N, C-alpha and C positions, 0 to 999 in steps of 0.2 A: 446541543447551541437551536436557535430557529431558523426556518426558513421565511425569507421576505415574501412575502405574495404578490407583490409587482415585480420583482426582479430576478429571484431565485438567490439570492446570495443567503449563505447562513452564516451567521453572526452571533457570537456572544451577548451583545447589549439590544439585541430585538424586542419589540415591544407588541404588546395586544389592543385592536381596537376594535370593541363592540360596538355595534350597529343599534339603533333603535330598534330595526326590525328583530336585533339579537343575533345576526351574522356576524360573525369573528373571525378579525383578519388580524395578521402578523405581520411587520414592516422593521425593515433594517434602520429608514430613515423619514424621517416628517415629508422628505421631496415623493419618496414612493407611497405615502399614506396619502400624497394631498392627489397622484396620479390618479388614484386606485378608487380612491371616494368623493372629492371633491367635485362637485356637481358645478357644470361648465355655461357659461351667460350663453345665453340663449341667439343673442346680434353677434358679437365677436367672438366666441367663444373661449372665448381666457378661461382658465381656472378659476373659481370662487373664492378665494381663499381667508377674509375677510367677513363681515355683515353680509355683503350685497343687495341684493332687493327681489322681493317675489311680489309679482302682478297676478292677480288668479291664477298662483300655480305652475308660474313660468319664474324660471332665475333669469337675472342677470345679474351681470360684477357690478350695476352704478347706477344708480339716477339716468345716465345719458343714455345708456343701452336700454331702460327700458322704457324709455320716452319713446327711442323708437323701436319699439313692438308695436304689434299690432290690435293691441287692448288699451282700451282709452282712459280707461283706468290708470295706464302708462302715463298716462301727456302729466297725472299730477303728484308721482313722486320726483322728491329731490332729495340729496345727498346730504344736505345741512342741516342743524336746526341749531337755535341760538340768534342775539346779534353779534353782527360783524363790524367791525371797523367801519369809520365814517369814511370813506377815500377822499382825499383835498382833493380841489378843484383845480385843469390846470389853470396855467398863466401865463 
């Protein structure tokens, strides 16, 4: 069996992840893999599990947090793309 790099659990269904830099890790769950490898938002410190936003080499979990960063370029970041439905006006 294989030992999880995060929690030390010896699990028969463990899996390996090899990073871009070539480092190899064994995990027993996605939770442990995320804890060890996912970047942390520089504004709210949440783990970035989805796409997130990168501004000048700094990582944020969403456009809101990127806009709260120090970079003027972060002010241009938006979360969504495409056409949004028109909201009916209040009566």
